[in-house]
C-alpha positions in Angstrom: -76.6 -10.2 183.1 -77.7 -11.4 179.9 -76.7 -14.2 177.7 -77.7 -13.3 174.2 -76.8 -15.3 171.0 -74.6 -12.6 168.5 -73.6 -13.6 164.9 -70.3 -14.0 164.6 -69.7 -12.2 161.3 -70.8 -9.1 163.2 -68.0 -8.9 166.2 -65.3 -7.2 165.9 -61.6 -8.2 167.2 -58.7 -6.4 168.1 -56.0 -9.0 168.6 -54.5 -11.7 167.2 -55.0 -15.3 168.1 -52.7 -18.3 169.1 -54.1 -21.0 166.3 -52.7 -23.6 168.8 -55.2 -22.5 171.8 -58.2 -21.9 169.4 -58.0 -25.7 167.7 -57.5 -27.1 171.4 -61.1 -25.0 172.2 -62.7 -26.3 169.0 -62.1 -29.5 169.8 -63.0 -29.0 173.5 -66.4 -27.7 172.6 -66.8 -30.4 169.9 -66.3 -33.5 172.4 -68.7 -31.7 174.9 -71.3 -30.5 172.3 -71.9 -27.5 174.6 -70.5 -23.9 175.0 -70.1 -23.0 178.3 -68.3 -19.5 178.8 -70.2 -16.9 177.1 -67.9 -13.8 175.2 -68.0 -10.3 176.4 -68.4 -7.8 173.6 -68.7 -3.9 173.8 -72.8 -3.4 173.2 -71.8 -0.3 171.2 -69.2 -1.3 168.7 -69.3 -5.0 168.7 -65.7 -5.0 170.0 -64.8 -8.3 171.3 -63.1 -7.6 174.9 -62.7 -11.3 176.0 -62.9 -14.3 173.8 -61.1 -14.1 170.8 -60.2 -17.8 170.7 -63.9 -19.1 171.4 -64.7 -17.0 168.7 -62.1 -18.1 166.8 -63.0 -22.2 167.5 -66.4 -21.4 166.8 -66.0 -20.3 163.3 -63.4 -23.3 162.6 -66.9 -25.2 163.8 -68.8 -23.5 161.1 -71.1 -22.0 163.6 -73.0 -19.0 163.1 -73.8 -17.6 166.5 -72.1 -17.0 170.0 -72.8 -16.7 173.4 -72.2 -13.1 174.4 -72.6 -10.9 177.3 -72.9 -7.2 176.1 -71.7 -4.5 178.4 -71.0 -0.8 177.8 -67.2 -0.2 177.4 -66.9 3.2 179.3 -67.4 1.2 182.7 -64.4 -1.4 181.9 -61.4 -1.0 183.7 -58.6 -2.0 180.5 -54.7 -1.8 180.4 -51.8 -3.1 178.2 -50.3 -5.7 179.6 -46.9 -4.8 181.0 -47.0 -1.0 180.5 -48.8 1.4 182.8 -50.9 3.9 179.9 -54.1 5.0 181.2 -57.2 3.0 180.7 -59.2 5.5 178.2 -55.8 6.1 176.0 -55.9 2.3 175.8 -59.5 1.9 175.3 -59.2 4.7 172.1 -56.2 2.5 170.4 -58.6 -0.5 170.8 -61.0 0.9 169.4 -59.4 2.6 166.5 -57.9 -0.7 165.9 -61.9 -2.3 165.5 -62.1 0.4 163.3 -59.2 0.0 161.0 -59.6 -3.9 161.3 -55.9 -3.6 162.2 -55.2 -6.6 165.2 -52.5 -6.0 168.0 -50.5 -9.3 168.8 -51.9 -11.9 171.3 -52.7 -10.8 174.5 -51.3 -7.2 174.0 -54.4 -5.9 176.4 -56.2 -7.1 179.8 -59.7 -6.3 180.6 -60.9 -6.3 184.1 -64.6 -6.9 184.2 -66.2 -6.2 187.9 -68.8 -9.3 187.4 -68.6 -12.4 187.8 -67.7 -15.2 185.2 -70.8 -16.3 183.6 -71.4 -19.8 182.9 -73.8 -21.6 180.5 -74.6 -24.8 178.6 -75.7 -24.0 175.4 -75.4 -27.1 173.1 -73.9 -26.4 169.9 -76.7 -27.0 168.0 -78.5 -24.0 168.9 -75.3 -22.2 167.7 -75.8 -22.9 163.7 
């Protein structure tokens, strides 16, 4: 899986974030000077599937791009935490939220990826 630099302004969230966690990540990224965990987005819609807090942290730092892995959302299993709805129904709900610009509560969904987590070491200067 390739990591690509994607303009943050093109990304579409579907969940709210916890500001305290976003601030923690912002401070860590600024202190370390590198970005290590690419977000995961749907190739077709640019919906954020994993990494809402990292996106918020980079926005707060005033950065313009974010390392991302683009995947085909059709091949991903997703569910609502604490509910057992069919994955296809949950995906439709998420994509509707993305389309309408509405945000679900923090950590409402859980995406399951078959690939291993990719780590990078991208200096934050490259994300301007």
